[in-house]
C-alpha positions, 0 to 999 in steps of 0.5 A: 373065464367068461360065461358061454351062452348056450343055444337057447340063450342066443335064440332068446337074445336074438328074439328080444332084439327083433322085438325091440326090447333090447337096443343095439349098442352103436359103436362109437367112432373117435376121430383124432384131429389136430385142428377140427373139433366138429366130428360130424363134419370131419372129412375122412379120406383113404390114405395109402402109406405106400403112396403118400401124398405130402404135396397139395394140388395147389403146390403141384400146379405151382411146381408145374407152372414154375418148370414150364418156364424152365422148359421154355428157357432151357429149350431156347438155350439149347437151340442157340448152343446146338444151332438147331431148334430144340423143343422142351416141354413138361410132360408130367408132374407127379409125386411118388416114392423114390423106389418107384422113380428109380425102378422106372429109369433105364440102365445105363443113363445119364444120372446127375446128382444136383445140389441146390444151396442153401437147401439141404439134400440133393436132387436128381436130373436124369436125361435119356440116352435116346436124346443124349447121343443125338446131342453129342453127335450134333456137337461133334458135327454129325447129322444124326442120320442112322445114328446108333444108340449104344447100350453102354455107360458114357465115356469121359469125353461124352460126359464132358460134352453133356456137362455143357448141356446140363450146365445150361439146364442148371442156369435155366433152372436157377432162373425159374426158381429165382421168383421163389428163392435164390438157389445155386444149382451145381452138379455133385456127381454123375452116375450111369446106373441109377440103382447105385444112387440112393439120396433118400430112403426108398419110401421117401416122397419125391416130386418127379417132373417129366420133360420131353425133348425134341431135336429134328427127328430125335426125341427123348425124355428128361426127369427132374426128381426133387425129394420132398424133404429138400424143398420142404422149407419153401413149400409154403411159398409155392402156394398158388396166390404167390404166382399172382404176385409176380408182377409186384415182385418184379417191381420190388426194390430187391428185384431192382437191386438184383437186376442192377447187380447183374447188369453191372457185371455184364461185359461190354466192348469199348472201341476208339475210332481214330478216323474214317476214310474211303479208299479204292480197292487198287490202292488198298492192294498196293499198301505197303509198310511206310505208306501214309493214309490221309484222312479228313480228321486232324491229328489233334482232333477228338477220338470217338469212343464207342461202347458196343455199337453205340457212339458215347464219348469223345476223347484224346489219344495219348499214352499212360505208362507206356501204353496207348490210351484214350482220355475221355473228355465228355459224353457226346451231345445231341448236337455233336457231328460225329 
């Protein structure tokens, strides 16, 4: 058993400390560090295990900048699709636990699980009913005047209509991430109750980018939830200096090949113009089967081939396997009178 001091011994010990005869022992503090060896200049900061911060501030700024570009492209795509001005902007960008993110969502809502190949895991795209039903009303020809927002899960028809909106959002998202890594975004599943979906453990760190959508007199929110373990393999590429190298990436041969490959798959309209002439409205209304329209171009003359709205080639008309066909002779030269 340890020896117990009586009151007289305690008083004598305190008096010796006050007089300086006995020095107080300084508590040794040992700080474990993987990289730093100078313990006098080690930076010690508080750490909350309930709200861990695994993404640096530079990486958070890079994610916000990346999704600001996505917001602009998505707003332009929605504006052309809905034939009205739709404004999309980033409202916030923060990291939290998955449980906190789920608890902040309404029920019911549009909760979409997204796969981003070749990354492992899933992301979440949540769109508020406050903007979903005005978009559906717009697609069905409504005016959004006195529109009632129902508190129920979406029907199959409404889900299909919103799928056209989310598909355009995924295209804009892939375009925004192309500077970091080529990702193939696809919707894996759709749910109305967020509490029923658990893609990561509740305490797992996620990055949540909040967007604000405005359409005429309606507004709503959209949240993109990215678990940290999904984008962890490419987090090093999200460093701030990578954004200064964007111009170099655009000029790289790989970017040239990617742009050329995309342009090669773009469809164009090819038109063969046999002849052109003018006619009065009276003659046009009097045309019947068997009438002959006389033009100034001879039947043996060249046929003009247009690609889109541009006159590009000269050709001969003929037949190929029983079908009318045009045989291209040569490109149009600057001195050709077409």
